[in-house]
C-alpha positions in Angstrom: 166.6 94.9 153.5 165.4 97.7 150.9 167.8 100.0 149.8 165.8 102.4 147.7 166.1 106.6 147.8 162.7 106.3 150.4 164.1 104.2 153.1 162.3 105.1 155.6 159.9 107.4 154.5 156.3 107.5 155.0 153.9 108.1 152.2 150.0 108.5 151.8 148.6 107.9 148.5 144.8 109.6 148.0 143.2 107.1 145.1 145.8 104.5 145.6 143.3 101.7 145.8 143.6 101.3 141.4 145.3 102.8 138.2 148.0 105.5 139.1 147.4 105.0 142.6 148.2 101.8 142.9 150.8 101.6 140.7 152.7 104.6 142.1 152.2 103.0 145.7 153.9 100.4 144.4 156.8 102.4 143.3 157.5 104.2 146.5 157.5 100.9 148.0 159.7 99.5 146.1 162.0 102.7 147.2 161.5 101.6 150.5 158.8 103.8 151.9 155.5 102.7 153.9 152.6 103.5 152.2 148.8 104.7 153.3 146.5 104.0 150.2 142.9 105.7 150.5 139.6 105.0 148.7 135.8 104.4 148.7 135.7 100.9 148.3 136.6 98.7 150.8 136.8 96.0 148.7 139.2 97.1 146.2 141.5 98.7 149.1 141.8 94.8 150.3 142.9 93.7 147.0 145.3 97.1 146.9 146.9 96.0 149.9 147.4 91.9 148.9 149.0 93.1 146.4 151.3 95.7 147.8 152.4 93.8 150.5 153.4 94.7 154.2 154.8 97.8 153.6 150.7 99.1 153.1 148.1 100.1 154.8 144.6 101.0 153.4 142.2 103.7 155.2 138.8 103.9 153.9 138.1 107.1 153.1 136.0 110.0 150.8 138.1 112.7 149.8 135.4 115.1 149.5 135.3 114.7 152.8 137.3 116.7 155.1 136.4 114.4 158.3 137.2 111.2 156.5 140.9 112.6 155.4 141.4 113.9 159.5 140.8 110.4 160.3 143.6 109.2 158.0 145.6 111.2 159.1 144.9 110.5 162.7 145.7 107.1 161.8 149.2 108.0 160.1 150.1 109.9 163.3 149.2 107.5 165.5 150.9 104.7 164.0 153.8 106.4 162.0 153.7 110.0 163.5 155.1 112.0 160.9 154.0 111.7 156.9 156.9 112.6 154.3 155.2 112.5 151.2 151.9 113.1 149.9 150.9 112.3 146.8 147.1 113.7 146.2 146.1 111.7 142.9 142.7 111.0 143.7 140.2 112.2 140.8 137.1 112.0 138.4 136.3 113.1 135.3 134.9 112.2 131.9 133.7 113.7 128.5 130.4 115.7 129.1 129.5 118.6 126.2 129.4 122.0 127.5 125.3 122.4 127.3 125.5 119.0 128.8 126.7 119.7 131.9 124.4 120.3 135.5 125.4 121.1 138.8 125.2 117.8 140.1 127.8 117.3 137.4 130.2 120.6 138.4 130.0 119.5 142.4 131.2 115.9 141.9 133.9 116.6 139.4 135.3 119.5 141.6 134.6 118.4 144.4 136.9 115.3 143.9 139.3 117.3 141.7 139.9 120.5 143.4 137.6 120.3 146.9 139.2 117.1 147.8 143.1 118.2 147.1 142.6 120.9 149.1 141.4 119.8 151.8 143.5 116.8 151.6 146.8 118.9 151.8 145.4 121.0 154.6 144.7 118.0 156.9 148.0 116.5 156.1 150.1 119.7 156.6 150.5 119.3 160.8 152.4 116.0 160.0 154.6 117.0 157.3 158.0 118.9 159.0 161.3 120.1 156.5 161.9 117.9 153.7 158.4 117.2 153.2 157.0 116.7 149.4 153.7 117.1 148.2 153.2 115.9 144.8 149.5 116.3 143.0 148.0 114.3 140.0 146.9 117.0 137.7 146.6 116.7 133.9 148.1 117.9 130.4 144.1 117.9 129.3 144.5 121.6 131.4 146.4 123.1 128.9 145.1 121.2 125.6 141.3 122.8 125.0 140.1 119.2 124.7 136.1 119.8 123.5 133.8 118.3 126.2 136.6 118.0 129.0 135.8 121.5 130.1 134.9 120.4 133.7 137.8 118.0 134.1 140.4 120.1 132.7 139.4 123.9 134.6 139.8 121.3 137.9 143.1 120.4 137.2 144.2 123.7 136.2 143.3 124.6 139.6 145.1 122.4 140.7 148.7 123.7 138.7 147.5 127.3 140.4 147.3 125.9 144.2 151.0 124.2 143.6 152.2 127.1 142.3 150.6 129.5 145.2 151.3 126.3 147.7 155.0 126.0 147.3 155.9 129.7 147.7 153.2 130.0 151.2 155.4 126.3 152.2 158.8 127.4 151.7 159.3 128.5 155.3 158.6 125.2 156.2 160.7 123.4 153.9 157.8 121.5 152.3 158.2 121.4 148.4 155.0 121.3 146.4 154.8 120.1 143.0 152.8 118.5 140.5 153.0 115.7 137.8 151.0 115.9 134.5 150.1 112.3 133.3 149.4 112.1 129.5 147.8 109.0 128.0 148.2 106.4 131.3 145.4 103.5 130.1 143.9 102.3 133.0 140.6 100.8 134.2 139.2 104.5 134.4 138.7 104.7 130.6 136.3 101.9 131.6 134.5 103.1 134.6 134.7 107.0 134.2 134.6 107.8 130.9 132.5 104.5 130.0 134.6 102.8 127.0 134.5 100.1 125.5 138.4 97.7 125.8 137.9 98.0 121.7 137.0 102.0 121.6 140.0 102.0 124.2 142.3 100.1 122.1 141.7 102.0 119.2 142.0 105.1 120.9 145.6 104.0 121.8 146.7 103.0 118.5 145.6 105.8 116.8 147.0 108.5 119.5 150.0 106.7 120.0 151.6 108.0 116.3 151.0 111.7 117.8 153.2 110.3 121.0 157.0 111.6 119.8 158.0 108.5 122.1 156.2 106.4 120.5 153.9 105.2 122.8 151.8 105.6 125.8 152.5 105.7 129.2 152.1 103.0 132.0 151.4 103.8 135.9 154.6 103.2 136.3 156.1 106.0 134.3 153.7 108.0 136.4 155.2 106.6 139.8 158.6 107.1 138.6 158.4 111.0 138.2 156.4 111.0 141.6 159.6 109.3 143.4 161.7 111.8 141.8 159.7 114.7 142.9 159.6 113.3 146.3 163.2 112.4 147.1 166.3 113.7 147.7 166.8 113.1 143.5 164.3 116.5 143.2 165.5 118.2 146.2 166.0 121.4 144.0 162.8 121.0 142.3 159.7 123.3 143.9 156.7 124.5 142.2 156.5 122.9 138.9 154.0 121.0 136.9 156.1 117.6 135.3 154.4 116.3 132.6 154.8 112.8 131.8 153.8 112.6 128.1 156.2 111.2 126.0 155.7 114.5 124.5 152.4 114.8 123.2 152.1 118.2 124.6 154.9 119.5 123.2 153.4 118.6 119.3 149.7 118.5 120.1 147.4 119.0 117.3 143.7 118.8 118.6 142.9 115.6 117.1 142.1 113.6 119.8 139.3 115.6 121.8 135.6 112.9 122.2 134.4 112.0 118.9 
């Protein structure tokens, strides 16, 4: 029997079918939680559940559609009665120069990264009570001024503002709101979202590692561990913060790693 710090808890991870979402879902389960994961592709969700095992359930949903997220919450209410942990992880981004940004680019980026998080949290709130924890996936890019990354960075900066406001707004309900800001964490999204080749990704990792005090890039487990801390009693006195999980990169960053 699992005796982890999240034993008996119910968690929801949006975008939990791959990358950071999948890795975090696996760590939440390791610590005793039952986890719901969402995503837009059923084939990816099926693979995720096969990896996660019997303490996970996948629900197909698009975070940009409030009706989809309401359906997810209805499923959780029917199955489990309440939600203890929400990891609003689903996001989308890629490098694009200012002069090349279209209305479609803007709507897609802010639709997933800002609107999606807003209505995911809103629909989940009726399921959450005192002791509940909301963790939002932001990004260190919001504070770095990376060239050609303005849409993604601005969306993540908006989420940082949400965290501070919602932590205050929900304090009377005993619900904590925090953010985890990943640094360089290579996932399949580097290819799918940013269009980088495997060779380019490897060259980027080698180049950027020299600028990370920890001496390595991050892993999805690193992010999962941070989410566990923020979601459990271990982090019960932490509220309204954005925790950078970047090996110290943002403490020394010199502006060398934009899209070149």
